[in-house]
Each structure stands twice: as C-alpha cells, then as structure tokens.
Biotite code that builds the C-alpha atoms (Angstrom):
import biotite.structure as struc

atoms = struc.array([
    struc.Atom([-8.146, 52.585, -45.961], chain_id="A", res_id=1, res_name="UNK", atom_name="CA", element="C"),
    struc.Atom([-10.052, 53.271, -42.783], chain_id="A", res_id=2, res_name="UNK", atom_name="CA", element="C"),
    struc.Atom([-9.609, 57.068, -41.696], chain_id="A", res_id=3, res_name="UNK", atom_name="CA", element="C"),
    struc.Atom([-8.856, 57.300, -38.070], chain_id="A", res_id=4, res_name="UNK", atom_name="CA", element="C"),
    struc.Atom([-9.552, 60.191, -35.708], chain_id="A", res_id=5, res_name="UNK", atom_name="CA", element="C"),
    struc.Atom([-6.208, 61.690, -34.322], chain_id="A", res_id=6, res_name="UNK", atom_name="CA", element="C"),
    struc.Atom([-7.063, 61.087, -30.633], chain_id="A", res_id=7, res_name="UNK", atom_name="CA", element="C"),
    struc.Atom([-7.735, 57.480, -29.576], chain_id="A", res_id=8, res_name="UNK", atom_name="CA", element="C"),
    struc.Atom([-10.819, 56.914, -27.528], chain_id="A", res_id=9, res_name="UNK", atom_name="CA", element="C"),
    struc.Atom([-10.418, 56.741, -23.704], chain_id="A", res_id=10, res_name="UNK", atom_name="CA", element="C"),
    struc.Atom([-11.564, 53.610, -22.031], chain_id="A", res_id=11, res_name="UNK", atom_name="CA", element="C"),
    struc.Atom([-15.333, 53.672, -21.191], chain_id="A", res_id=12, res_name="UNK", atom_name="CA", element="C"),
    struc.Atom([-14.750, 51.787, -18.062], chain_id="A", res_id=13, res_name="UNK", atom_name="CA", element="C"),
    struc.Atom([-12.143, 52.845, -15.347], chain_id="A", res_id=14, res_name="UNK", atom_name="CA", element="C"),
    struc.Atom([-8.820, 51.271, -15.683], chain_id="A", res_id=15, res_name="UNK", atom_name="CA", element="C"),
    struc.Atom([-8.378, 51.593, -12.053], chain_id="A", res_id=16, res_name="UNK", atom_name="CA", element="C"),
    struc.Atom([-9.752, 49.193, -9.536], chain_id="A", res_id=17, res_name="UNK", atom_name="CA", element="C"),
    struc.Atom([-10.159, 50.352, -5.927], chain_id="A", res_id=18, res_name="UNK", atom_name="CA", element="C"),
    struc.Atom([-8.373, 47.841, -3.814], chain_id="A", res_id=19, res_name="UNK", atom_name="CA", element="C"),
    struc.Atom([-9.708, 47.260, -0.292], chain_id="A", res_id=20, res_name="UNK", atom_name="CA", element="C"),
    struc.Atom([-6.839, 48.518, 1.807], chain_id="A", res_id=21, res_name="UNK", atom_name="CA", element="C"),
    struc.Atom([-5.281, 45.676, 3.842], chain_id="A", res_id=22, res_name="UNK", atom_name="CA", element="C"),
    struc.Atom([-5.589, 46.416, 7.473], chain_id="A", res_id=23, res_name="UNK", atom_name="CA", element="C"),
    struc.Atom([-2.148, 46.830, 9.269], chain_id="A", res_id=24, res_name="UNK", atom_name="CA", element="C"),
    struc.Atom([-3.849, 45.476, 12.487], chain_id="A", res_id=25, res_name="UNK", atom_name="CA", element="C"),
    struc.Atom([-2.490, 48.320, 14.612], chain_id="A", res_id=26, res_name="UNK", atom_name="CA", element="C"),
    struc.Atom([-5.520, 48.193, 16.866], chain_id="A", res_id=27, res_name="UNK", atom_name="CA", element="C"),
    struc.Atom([-4.957, 44.589, 18.452], chain_id="A", res_id=28, res_name="UNK", atom_name="CA", element="C"),
    struc.Atom([-6.435, 44.093, 21.767], chain_id="A", res_id=29, res_name="UNK", atom_name="CA", element="C"),
    struc.Atom([-6.620, 41.053, 24.080], chain_id="A", res_id=30, res_name="UNK", atom_name="CA", element="C"),
    struc.Atom([-9.994, 39.434, 23.786], chain_id="A", res_id=31, res_name="UNK", atom_name="CA", element="C"),
    struc.Atom([-11.622, 36.514, 25.468], chain_id="A", res_id=32, res_name="UNK", atom_name="CA", element="C"),
    struc.Atom([-13.944, 33.946, 23.950], chain_id="A", res_id=33, res_name="UNK", atom_name="CA", element="C"),
    struc.Atom([-15.992, 31.798, 26.203], chain_id="A", res_id=34, res_name="UNK", atom_name="CA", element="C"),
    struc.Atom([-16.821, 28.397, 24.707], chain_id="A", res_id=35, res_name="UNK", atom_name="CA", element="C"),
    struc.Atom([-20.080, 26.544, 25.262], chain_id="A", res_id=36, res_name="UNK", atom_name="CA", element="C"),
    struc.Atom([-18.224, 24.474, 27.933], chain_id="A", res_id=37, res_name="UNK", atom_name="CA", element="C"),
    struc.Atom([-17.176, 27.690, 29.710], chain_id="A", res_id=38, res_name="UNK", atom_name="CA", element="C"),
    struc.Atom([-13.586, 27.152, 28.747], chain_id="A", res_id=39, res_name="UNK", atom_name="CA", element="C"),
    struc.Atom([-11.980, 30.731, 28.070], chain_id="A", res_id=40, res_name="UNK", atom_name="CA", element="C"),
    struc.Atom([-9.813, 31.257, 25.041], chain_id="A", res_id=41, res_name="UNK", atom_name="CA", element="C"),
    struc.Atom([-7.537, 34.320, 24.997], chain_id="A", res_id=42, res_name="UNK", atom_name="CA", element="C"),
    struc.Atom([-6.151, 35.859, 21.859], chain_id="A", res_id=43, res_name="UNK", atom_name="CA", element="C"),
    struc.Atom([-5.567, 39.206, 20.086], chain_id="A", res_id=44, res_name="UNK", atom_name="CA", element="C"),
    struc.Atom([-8.137, 40.677, 17.956], chain_id="A", res_id=45, res_name="UNK", atom_name="CA", element="C"),
    struc.Atom([-7.826, 43.714, 15.592], chain_id="A", res_id=46, res_name="UNK", atom_name="CA", element="C"),
    struc.Atom([-10.678, 46.194, 16.470], chain_id="A", res_id=47, res_name="UNK", atom_name="CA", element="C"),
    struc.Atom([-10.221, 47.902, 13.090], chain_id="A", res_id=48, res_name="UNK", atom_name="CA", element="C"),
    struc.Atom([-11.009, 44.772, 10.953], chain_id="A", res_id=49, res_name="UNK", atom_name="CA", element="C"),
    struc.Atom([-11.912, 41.957, 13.355], chain_id="A", res_id=50, res_name="UNK", atom_name="CA", element="C"),
    struc.Atom([-8.932, 39.862, 12.421], chain_id="A", res_id=51, res_name="UNK", atom_name="CA", element="C"),
    struc.Atom([-8.118, 37.219, 15.008], chain_id="A", res_id=52, res_name="UNK", atom_name="CA", element="C"),
    struc.Atom([-4.496, 37.088, 15.870], chain_id="A", res_id=53, res_name="UNK", atom_name="CA", element="C"),
    struc.Atom([-2.261, 35.079, 18.214], chain_id="A", res_id=54, res_name="UNK", atom_name="CA", element="C"),
    struc.Atom([-3.911, 32.747, 20.726], chain_id="A", res_id=55, res_name="UNK", atom_name="CA", element="C"),
    struc.Atom([-2.351, 32.819, 24.209], chain_id="A", res_id=56, res_name="UNK", atom_name="CA", element="C"),
    struc.Atom([-1.975, 29.979, 26.723], chain_id="A", res_id=57, res_name="UNK", atom_name="CA", element="C"),
    struc.Atom([-3.019, 30.631, 30.360], chain_id="A", res_id=58, res_name="UNK", atom_name="CA", element="C"),
    struc.Atom([0.553, 30.441, 31.420], chain_id="A", res_id=59, res_name="UNK", atom_name="CA", element="C"),
    struc.Atom([1.498, 33.397, 28.996], chain_id="A", res_id=60, res_name="UNK", atom_name="CA", element="C"),
    struc.Atom([-1.024, 35.839, 30.718], chain_id="A", res_id=61, res_name="UNK", atom_name="CA", element="C"),
    struc.Atom([-1.117, 37.399, 34.183], chain_id="A", res_id=62, res_name="UNK", atom_name="CA", element="C"),
    struc.Atom([-4.374, 37.316, 36.185], chain_id="A", res_id=63, res_name="UNK", atom_name="CA", element="C"),
    struc.Atom([-4.811, 41.054, 35.612], chain_id="A", res_id=64, res_name="UNK", atom_name="CA", element="C"),
    struc.Atom([-4.478, 40.557, 31.844], chain_id="A", res_id=65, res_name="UNK", atom_name="CA", element="C"),
    struc.Atom([-7.052, 37.875, 31.884], chain_id="A", res_id=66, res_name="UNK", atom_name="CA", element="C"),
    struc.Atom([-9.423, 40.036, 33.930], chain_id="A", res_id=67, res_name="UNK", atom_name="CA", element="C"),
    struc.Atom([-8.857, 43.085, 31.538], chain_id="A", res_id=68, res_name="UNK", atom_name="CA", element="C"),
    struc.Atom([-9.551, 40.946, 28.369], chain_id="A", res_id=69, res_name="UNK", atom_name="CA", element="C"),
    struc.Atom([-12.475, 42.269, 26.351], chain_id="A", res_id=70, res_name="UNK", atom_name="CA", element="C"),
    struc.Atom([-15.105, 39.971, 25.072], chain_id="A", res_id=71, res_name="UNK", atom_name="CA", element="C"),
    struc.Atom([-14.294, 38.876, 21.395], chain_id="A", res_id=72, res_name="UNK", atom_name="CA", element="C"),
    struc.Atom([-16.111, 40.834, 18.699], chain_id="A", res_id=73, res_name="UNK", atom_name="CA", element="C"),
    struc.Atom([-19.194, 38.744, 17.558], chain_id="A", res_id=74, res_name="UNK", atom_name="CA", element="C"),
    struc.Atom([-19.026, 37.535, 13.891], chain_id="A", res_id=75, res_name="UNK", atom_name="CA", element="C"),
    struc.Atom([-21.948, 39.844, 13.138], chain_id="A", res_id=76, res_name="UNK", atom_name="CA", element="C"),
    struc.Atom([-20.018, 42.837, 14.062], chain_id="A", res_id=77, res_name="UNK", atom_name="CA", element="C"),
    struc.Atom([-16.975, 41.626, 12.094], chain_id="A", res_id=78, res_name="UNK", atom_name="CA", element="C"),
    struc.Atom([-19.299, 41.091, 9.186], chain_id="A", res_id=79, res_name="UNK", atom_name="CA", element="C"),
    struc.Atom([-20.929, 44.554, 9.447], chain_id="A", res_id=80, res_name="UNK", atom_name="CA", element="C"),
    struc.Atom([-17.271, 46.029, 9.596], chain_id="A", res_id=81, res_name="UNK", atom_name="CA", element="C"),
    struc.Atom([-16.385, 44.193, 6.301], chain_id="A", res_id=82, res_name="UNK", atom_name="CA", element="C"),
    struc.Atom([-19.834, 45.175, 4.751], chain_id="A", res_id=83, res_name="UNK", atom_name="CA", element="C"),
    struc.Atom([-19.095, 48.825, 5.465], chain_id="A", res_id=84, res_name="UNK", atom_name="CA", element="C"),
    struc.Atom([-15.570, 48.522, 4.005], chain_id="A", res_id=85, res_name="UNK", atom_name="CA", element="C"),
    struc.Atom([-16.904, 46.769, 0.934], chain_id="A", res_id=86, res_name="UNK", atom_name="CA", element="C"),
    struc.Atom([-19.586, 49.321, 0.384], chain_id="A", res_id=87, res_name="UNK", atom_name="CA", element="C"),
    struc.Atom([-17.108, 52.194, 0.568], chain_id="A", res_id=88, res_name="UNK", atom_name="CA", element="C"),
    struc.Atom([-14.870, 50.512, -1.963], chain_id="A", res_id=89, res_name="UNK", atom_name="CA", element="C"),
    struc.Atom([-17.852, 49.846, -4.245], chain_id="A", res_id=90, res_name="UNK", atom_name="CA", element="C"),
    struc.Atom([-18.959, 53.635, -3.964], chain_id="A", res_id=91, res_name="UNK", atom_name="CA", element="C"),
    struc.Atom([-15.224, 54.580, -4.687], chain_id="A", res_id=92, res_name="UNK", atom_name="CA", element="C"),
    struc.Atom([-15.173, 52.309, -7.791], chain_id="A", res_id=93, res_name="UNK", atom_name="CA", element="C"),
    struc.Atom([-18.525, 53.546, -9.050], chain_id="A", res_id=94, res_name="UNK", atom_name="CA", element="C"),
    struc.Atom([-17.141, 56.975, -8.876], chain_id="A", res_id=95, res_name="UNK", atom_name="CA", element="C"),
    struc.Atom([-14.095, 56.082, -10.969], chain_id="A", res_id=96, res_name="UNK", atom_name="CA", element="C"),
    struc.Atom([-16.370, 54.388, -13.432], chain_id="A", res_id=97, res_name="UNK", atom_name="CA", element="C"),
    struc.Atom([-18.458, 57.640, -13.707], chain_id="A", res_id=98, res_name="UNK", atom_name="CA", element="C"),
    struc.Atom([-15.358, 59.626, -14.379], chain_id="A", res_id=99, res_name="UNK", atom_name="CA", element="C"),
    struc.Atom([-14.246, 57.320, -17.044], chain_id="A", res_id=100, res_name="UNK", atom_name="CA", element="C"),
    struc.Atom([-17.580, 57.465, -18.748], chain_id="A", res_id=101, res_name="UNK", atom_name="CA", element="C"),
    struc.Atom([-17.684, 61.258, -18.433], chain_id="A", res_id=102, res_name="UNK", atom_name="CA", element="C"),
    struc.Atom([-14.334, 61.445, -20.262], chain_id="A", res_id=103, res_name="UNK", atom_name="CA", element="C"),
    struc.Atom([-15.317, 58.940, -22.924], chain_id="A", res_id=104, res_name="UNK", atom_name="CA", element="C"),
    struc.Atom([-18.529, 60.926, -23.643], chain_id="A", res_id=105, res_name="UNK", atom_name="CA", element="C"),
    struc.Atom([-16.448, 64.207, -23.800], chain_id="A", res_id=106, res_name="UNK", atom_name="CA", element="C"),
    struc.Atom([-14.014, 62.603, -26.252], chain_id="A", res_id=107, res_name="UNK", atom_name="CA", element="C"),
    struc.Atom([-16.979, 61.213, -28.244], chain_id="A", res_id=108, res_name="UNK", atom_name="CA", element="C"),
    struc.Atom([-18.851, 64.513, -28.605], chain_id="A", res_id=109, res_name="UNK", atom_name="CA", element="C"),
    struc.Atom([-15.560, 66.120, -29.719], chain_id="A", res_id=110, res_name="UNK", atom_name="CA", element="C"),
    struc.Atom([-15.162, 63.279, -32.234], chain_id="A", res_id=111, res_name="UNK", atom_name="CA", element="C"),
    struc.Atom([-18.572, 63.960, -33.717], chain_id="A", res_id=112, res_name="UNK", atom_name="CA", element="C"),
    struc.Atom([-17.565, 67.471, -34.523], chain_id="A", res_id=113, res_name="UNK", atom_name="CA", element="C"),
    struc.Atom([-14.333, 66.419, -36.379], chain_id="A", res_id=114, res_name="UNK", atom_name="CA", element="C"),
    struc.Atom([-13.866, 66.425, -40.071], chain_id="A", res_id=115, res_name="UNK", atom_name="CA", element="C"),
    struc.Atom([-13.075, 62.656, -39.907], chain_id="A", res_id=116, res_name="UNK", atom_name="CA", element="C"),
    struc.Atom([-16.497, 61.997, -38.475], chain_id="A", res_id=117, res_name="UNK", atom_name="CA", element="C"),
    struc.Atom([-18.212, 64.386, -40.983], chain_id="A", res_id=118, res_name="UNK", atom_name="CA", element="C"),
    struc.Atom([-16.582, 62.608, -43.873], chain_id="A", res_id=119, res_name="UNK", atom_name="CA", element="C"),
    struc.Atom([-17.605, 59.184, -42.727], chain_id="A", res_id=120, res_name="UNK", atom_name="CA", element="C"),
    struc.Atom([-21.127, 60.449, -41.943], chain_id="A", res_id=121, res_name="UNK", atom_name="CA", element="C"),
    struc.Atom([-21.507, 61.808, -45.540], chain_id="A", res_id=122, res_name="UNK", atom_name="CA", element="C"),
    struc.Atom([-20.244, 58.598, -47.098], chain_id="A", res_id=123, res_name="UNK", atom_name="CA", element="C"),
    struc.Atom([-22.760, 56.543, -44.938], chain_id="A", res_id=124, res_name="UNK", atom_name="CA", element="C"),
    struc.Atom([-25.623, 58.786, -46.068], chain_id="A", res_id=125, res_name="UNK", atom_name="CA", element="C"),
    struc.Atom([-24.428, 58.658, -49.775], chain_id="A", res_id=126, res_name="UNK", atom_name="CA", element="C"),
    struc.Atom([-24.351, 54.825, -49.487], chain_id="A", res_id=127, res_name="UNK", atom_name="CA", element="C"),
    struc.Atom([-27.910, 54.689, -48.334], chain_id="A", res_id=128, res_name="UNK", atom_name="CA", element="C"),
    struc.Atom([-29.196, 57.252, -50.864], chain_id="A", res_id=129, res_name="UNK", atom_name="CA", element="C"),
    struc.Atom([-30.180, 59.395, -47.735], chain_id="A", res_id=130, res_name="UNK", atom_name="CA", element="C"),
    struc.Atom([-32.853, 56.837, -46.883], chain_id="A", res_id=131, res_name="UNK", atom_name="CA", element="C"),
    struc.Atom([-33.062, 55.079, -43.492], chain_id="A", res_id=132, res_name="UNK", atom_name="CA", element="C"),
    struc.Atom([-31.385, 51.683, -43.765], chain_id="A", res_id=133, res_name="UNK", atom_name="CA", element="C"),
    struc.Atom([-33.646, 50.295, -41.130], chain_id="A", res_id=134, res_name="UNK", atom_name="CA", element="C"),
    struc.Atom([-37.146, 51.143, -42.443], chain_id="A", res_id=135, res_name="UNK", atom_name="CA", element="C"),
    struc.Atom([-36.281, 52.373, -45.864], chain_id="A", res_id=136, res_name="UNK", atom_name="CA", element="C"),
    struc.Atom([-39.278, 54.772, -45.726], chain_id="A", res_id=137, res_name="UNK", atom_name="CA", element="C"),
    struc.Atom([-38.020, 57.944, -44.034], chain_id="A", res_id=138, res_name="UNK", atom_name="CA", element="C"),
    struc.Atom([-35.120, 60.203, -44.876], chain_id="A", res_id=139, res_name="UNK", atom_name="CA", element="C"),
    struc.Atom([-31.973, 59.233, -42.964], chain_id="A", res_id=140, res_name="UNK", atom_name="CA", element="C"),
    struc.Atom([-31.109, 61.904, -40.523], chain_id="A", res_id=141, res_name="UNK", atom_name="CA", element="C"),
    struc.Atom([-28.647, 60.265, -38.110], chain_id="A", res_id=142, res_name="UNK", atom_name="CA", element="C"),
    struc.Atom([-25.825, 57.646, -38.335], chain_id="A", res_id=143, res_name="UNK", atom_name="CA", element="C"),
    struc.Atom([-25.940, 54.823, -35.829], chain_id="A", res_id=144, res_name="UNK", atom_name="CA", element="C"),
    struc.Atom([-22.820, 52.891, -34.633], chain_id="A", res_id=145, res_name="UNK", atom_name="CA", element="C"),
    struc.Atom([-23.535, 49.251, -34.691], chain_id="A", res_id=146, res_name="UNK", atom_name="CA", element="C"),
    struc.Atom([-20.779, 48.786, -32.139], chain_id="A", res_id=147, res_name="UNK", atom_name="CA", element="C"),
    struc.Atom([-18.744, 51.333, -30.172], chain_id="A", res_id=148, res_name="UNK", atom_name="CA", element="C"),
    struc.Atom([-15.778, 49.087, -30.055], chain_id="A", res_id=149, res_name="UNK", atom_name="CA", element="C"),
    struc.Atom([-14.034, 50.748, -32.943], chain_id="A", res_id=150, res_name="UNK", atom_name="CA", element="C"),
    struc.Atom([-15.260, 54.451, -32.507], chain_id="A", res_id=151, res_name="UNK", atom_name="CA", element="C"),
    struc.Atom([-12.624, 56.862, -33.983], chain_id="A", res_id=152, res_name="UNK", atom_name="CA", element="C"),
    struc.Atom([-11.323, 54.233, -36.319], chain_id="A", res_id=153, res_name="UNK", atom_name="CA", element="C"),
    struc.Atom([-14.702, 52.447, -37.231], chain_id="A", res_id=154, res_name="UNK", atom_name="CA", element="C"),
    struc.Atom([-15.056, 50.892, -40.830], chain_id="A", res_id=155, res_name="UNK", atom_name="CA", element="C"),
    struc.Atom([-18.195, 52.145, -42.711], chain_id="A", res_id=156, res_name="UNK", atom_name="CA", element="C"),
    struc.Atom([-19.863, 48.907, -42.229], chain_id="A", res_id=157, res_name="UNK", atom_name="CA", element="C"),
    struc.Atom([-20.088, 49.555, -38.529], chain_id="A", res_id=158, res_name="UNK", atom_name="CA", element="C"),
    struc.Atom([-22.180, 52.567, -39.358], chain_id="A", res_id=159, res_name="UNK", atom_name="CA", element="C"),
    struc.Atom([-25.869, 52.812, -40.422], chain_id="A", res_id=160, res_name="UNK", atom_name="CA", element="C"),
    struc.Atom([-27.870, 55.627, -41.751], chain_id="A", res_id=161, res_name="UNK", atom_name="CA", element="C"),
    struc.Atom([-31.170, 55.860, -39.876], chain_id="A", res_id=162, res_name="UNK", atom_name="CA", element="C"),
    struc.Atom([-34.210, 58.033, -39.292], chain_id="A", res_id=163, res_name="UNK", atom_name="CA", element="C"),
    struc.Atom([-34.637, 59.530, -35.807], chain_id="A", res_id=164, res_name="UNK", atom_name="CA", element="C"),
    struc.Atom([-37.585, 57.048, -34.952], chain_id="A", res_id=165, res_name="UNK", atom_name="CA", element="C"),
    struc.Atom([-35.321, 54.009, -35.964], chain_id="A", res_id=166, res_name="UNK", atom_name="CA", element="C"),
    struc.Atom([-32.441, 55.374, -34.155], chain_id="A", res_id=167, res_name="UNK", atom_name="CA", element="C"),
    struc.Atom([-34.458, 55.666, -30.967], chain_id="A", res_id=168, res_name="UNK", atom_name="CA", element="C"),
    struc.Atom([-35.683, 52.027, -31.436], chain_id="A", res_id=169, res_name="UNK", atom_name="CA", element="C"),
    struc.Atom([-32.288, 50.703, -31.996], chain_id="A", res_id=170, res_name="UNK", atom_name="CA", element="C"),
    struc.Atom([-31.072, 52.375, -28.658], chain_id="A", res_id=171, res_name="UNK", atom_name="CA", element="C"),
    struc.Atom([-34.049, 51.188, -26.758], chain_id="A", res_id=172, res_name="UNK", atom_name="CA", element="C"),
    struc.Atom([-33.311, 47.574, -27.847], chain_id="A", res_id=173, res_name="UNK", atom_name="CA", element="C"),
    struc.Atom([-29.685, 48.084, -26.625], chain_id="A", res_id=174, res_name="UNK", atom_name="CA", element="C"),
    struc.Atom([-30.968, 48.882, -23.225], chain_id="A", res_id=175, res_name="UNK", atom_name="CA", element="C"),
    struc.Atom([-33.281, 45.769, -23.064], chain_id="A", res_id=176, res_name="UNK", atom_name="CA", element="C"),
    struc.Atom([-31.615, 42.664, -21.804], chain_id="A", res_id=177, res_name="UNK", atom_name="CA", element="C"),
])
C-alpha cells in the first residue's frame, strides 16, 4: 500500500483567476464622430473603458448639446485603455501564481522532513543498492521525483535514486523545451 503524507499538496498553480472587472459605464459622455463625408454621429461613450453606447438622432439633441459634444475617443486610445487593464490583470494573476508556488514549495519542504518521506527515500536507496540509477557509477545521494503529480502520495516507481550530478542533469533537462 502506498503511504501518504497526512497533508495533501496545495495546488502549484493558483486556483483563482483574476477577472477583468466589467465596467459599469458610469462615466458616459456625449461624443461626436465626424464621418469622412462630414456627417456627424452623436452617441454616448464611456470614458472609463471606451464602450460606445446609445446613438442619438439630431432631433433628440438640442443645439447646445451638439456643440458641447466631445470628439469620440480614437480607437488607439480605447486600445491603450484595454491594454493597460489587461496588463494590470496579468500582473495580478502572476502575483497569485507566485503565492500559490510559494505555498506549494513550503508544503514540499515540510514534506521532505516528514517520516513518510524519509521511509520512502530509504526504500528507494535500498532498491538501488545505494547506487545512482542514472549512471550506476556514483553513490546515490538524492531521490528524484520523475513527476510531481503524485507528491505526498507517490508510488516508489515515481522515485529514482541519483547522484548529485545526475540529479542536476535531470532538472536541467526538465527546464529545456
């Protein structure tokens, strides 16, 4: 039977996703867009997110309202607004991911000090006759997880006894695409 660590591993990735907050369009203003043929279009535009709202007919507006209308935000400005919001969301998401990784590594380091891990480690060294299972030349000094998917409840075949040099090589290979 596979011996399990008493505390399950936290997720390595954040379980939360930063949602781009939906604009409530509270900053709607009357804008005017002048088409190529010099026809003016009047509509509402949110100056928080760039959303274009209701379009107005000339008959719906007074002359003073038409004169006070602001030029419509250019698409480049709206794009820049969205890019800033998206960048902020990505930064917040990256921060959540960092926190999740920090928690996972804290749990993992605690697990490596547990009696459950020490017993598994001893069994892996015994299976390998204390020789590195990668090169079979050097004494095994470390135990390598072939996958971190089952950490804390890993079967022994997920673990390999290795020397420090082979362990470094194995982790270097994991970093290379």
